[in-house]
C-alpha positions as CSV (number, residue, x, y, z in Angstrom):
1,Q,0.0,0.0,0.0
2,G,3.0,2.3,0.0
3,G,2.2,4.1,3.2
4,L,-1.5,4.8,2.3
5,S,-4.1,4.3,4.9
6,D,-7.0,2.0,4.2
7,N,-9.4,5.0,4.2
8,R,-9.7,5.5,0.5
9,L,-12.9,5.2,-1.5
10,G,-13.3,1.5,-2.2
11,A,-11.0,0.4,0.6
12,A,-12.0,-1.9,3.5
13,S,-12.7,0.9,6.0
14,F,-14.7,3.2,3.7
15,V,-18.4,2.8,4.4
16,P,-20.5,4.7,1.9
17,E,-23.5,6.7,3.1
18,Q,-24.7,8.2,-0.1
19,L,-24.0,8.6,-3.8
20,V,-25.4,11.7,-5.4
21,I,-25.6,13.0,-9.0
22,D,-25.5,16.8,-8.9
23,R,-28.8,17.9,-10.5
24,A,-27.3,21.3,-11.5
25,D,-24.4,19.5,-13.2
26,P,-25.2,15.9,-14.1
27,S,-21.6,15.3,-15.2
28,R,-20.6,15.5,-11.5
29,C,-21.2,12.8,-8.8
30,F,-20.3,12.7,-5.1
31,A,-19.8,9.8,-2.7
32,V,-19.8,10.5,1.0
33,G,-19.1,8.1,3.9
34,T,-17.0,7.3,6.8
35,Q,-13.7,8.5,5.4
36,G,-14.5,11.7,3.5
37,I,-16.1,13.1,0.4
38,F,-15.2,12.0,-3.1
39,R,-16.0,13.5,-6.5
40,F,-16.2,12.0,-10.0
41,E,-16.6,14.1,-13.1
42,R,-17.2,13.0,-16.6
43,G,-14.0,12.9,-18.5
44,T,-12.0,11.5,-15.6
45,S,-11.4,7.9,-14.9
46,T,-11.2,7.9,-11.1
47,W,-12.9,9.2,-7.9
48,F,-10.8,11.8,-6.1
49,P,-11.1,13.6,-2.8
50,A,-13.6,16.5,-3.2
51,M,-12.2,18.7,-0.5
52,S,-8.5,19.1,0.1
53,G,-7.5,19.1,3.7
54,L,-10.7,17.7,5.0
55,G,-9.1,14.7,6.7
56,V,-11.1,11.7,7.9
57,T,-14.7,12.6,8.6
58,T,-18.0,10.8,8.8
59,N,-20.4,12.3,6.3
60,T,-24.1,11.5,6.1
61,G,-25.1,13.2,2.8
62,V,-24.4,15.5,-0.1
63,H,-27.2,18.0,-0.8
64,C,-26.8,20.0,-4.0
65,D,-28.9,23.2,-4.5
66,P,-31.1,22.6,-7.6
67,N,-31.2,26.4,-8.2
68,D,-27.5,27.1,-7.9
69,D,-24.9,25.2,-9.9
70,G,-22.0,24.2,-7.5
71,R,-23.7,25.1,-4.2
72,V,-23.5,22.1,-1.9
73,V,-24.1,21.2,1.7
74,V,-22.5,18.1,3.2
75,T,-24.1,16.9,6.4
76,N,-21.5,15.5,8.8
77,V,-21.5,13.9,12.3
78,D,-18.4,15.8,13.5
79,H,-19.2,19.4,12.4
80,V,-22.9,19.5,11.4
81,A,-22.1,20.5,7.8
82,F,-19.7,21.8,5.3
83,V,-20.9,24.4,2.9
84,S,-19.5,25.0,-0.5
85,P,-20.3,27.6,-3.2
86,D,-18.2,25.8,-5.9
87,G,-19.0,22.1,-6.1
88,L,-16.8,21.3,-3.0
89,R,-13.6,22.6,-4.4
90,T,-13.6,24.9,-1.3
91,A,-15.9,24.6,1.7
92,R,-16.3,26.1,5.2
93,K,-17.4,24.2,8.3
94,H,-20.6,25.1,10.2
95,E,-21.2,24.1,13.8
96,H,-24.7,24.0,15.3
97,P,-25.7,27.5,16.5
98,D,-27.0,26.0,19.8
99,A,-24.0,24.5,21.6
100,S,-26.3,22.5,23.9
101,L,-27.4,20.4,20.9
102,P,-25.4,17.7,19.2
103,N,-23.3,18.5,16.1
104,N,-24.7,15.8,13.8
105,G,-26.0,17.1,10.5
106,L,-28.6,14.6,9.2
107,T,-30.3,15.8,6.1
108,V,-31.1,19.0,4.1
109,A,-34.1,20.2,2.2
110,Y,-34.2,23.2,-0.1
111,D,-36.9,25.8,-0.6
112,T,-36.5,26.2,-4.3
113,A,-38.9,29.2,-4.5
114,T,-35.8,31.4,-4.0
115,T,-32.5,31.6,-5.9
116,P,-30.3,30.5,-4.4
117,S,-32.5,28.2,-2.5
118,R,-33.0,28.5,1.3
119,A,-31.6,25.4,3.0
120,F,-33.2,23.7,6.0
121,M,-31.1,21.2,7.9
122,A,-32.1,18.5,10.4
123,V,-29.6,18.1,13.3
124,G,-29.6,15.4,16.0
125,N,-27.5,12.6,17.4
126,D,-27.3,8.8,17.1
127,T,-29.5,8.1,20.1
128,N,-32.5,9.7,18.5
129,A,-32.8,12.4,21.1
130,A,-32.2,16.1,21.3
131,G,-32.9,16.8,17.6
132,S,-33.8,20.2,16.1
133,V,-34.3,21.8,12.7
134,V,-32.2,24.7,11.7
135,Y,-32.3,26.9,8.6
136,A,-29.9,29.2,6.8
137,A,-30.9,32.8,7.5
138,D,-28.9,34.0,4.5
139,P,-29.6,31.9,1.4
140,A,-26.8,33.5,-0.5
141,T,-24.0,32.5,1.9
142,L,-25.7,29.7,4.0
143,A,-24.3,31.6,7.0
144,A,-26.0,32.5,10.3
145,W,-28.0,29.2,10.8
146,R,-30.9,29.8,13.1
147,S,-32.8,27.2,15.1
148,L,-36.4,26.5,14.4
149,G,-36.6,24.3,17.5
150,R,-37.7,20.7,17.8
151,P,-40.4,19.0,15.8
152,A,-43.8,19.6,17.5
153,G,-44.5,17.2,20.4
154,T,-41.2,15.4,20.3
155,A,-37.5,15.6,21.3
156,Q,-36.5,13.0,18.6
157,R,-34.2,13.9,15.8
158,P,-35.7,14.6,12.4
159,L,-34.5,12.0,9.9
160,G,-36.1,13.5,6.8
161,L,-37.2,16.9,5.7
162,A,-39.5,18.2,3.0
163,V,-40.2,21.8,2.2
164,R,-42.7,23.4,-0.1
165,R,-44.5,26.7,-0.4
166,V,-48.3,26.7,0.0
167,N,-50.0,30.1,-0.8
168,G,-46.7,31.8,-0.4
169,Q,-45.9,30.3,3.0
170,V,-43.0,27.9,3.7
171,V,-44.3,24.5,4.9
172,L,-41.6,22.3,6.5
173,I,-42.4,18.6,7.3
174,A,-40.0,16.7,9.5
175,A,-40.1,12.9,9.8
176,V,-39.0,11.7,13.2
């Protein structure tokens, strides 16, 4: 192995969580899992790390903004999420805005009525407790995440999100 760790895509310790084709750019695919984020683009023959300097992380999903080519949120169990404006060539880390809640990003849903889309993110932990939903206050930068609180009547983590507009109002459904 020439000094390489066994963390590579396809190696024994890489456990994939999700494979996503970017709807904004169908020639680009992402694989996320226990050892990082990998990208494949048409015209190349191999998967390669999508973010330089990321290190070993456990990622739960890649969420591409359907209204903004290259804008991506990667949910992560170590840092909530990584946000990228350029197809994960660069990214910044986002922690949960409420330090009393866990830093596990679970899933993202986009309100596509705006361009760029407003992202809603489910946050929780692996024991199915202390979950909340947060959203990006600034759709252009995905900065200043603000808590919407817990799903009504429960302290369980939201595992799935859906967002739509009904008569101009945002309706967010969280599956717990």
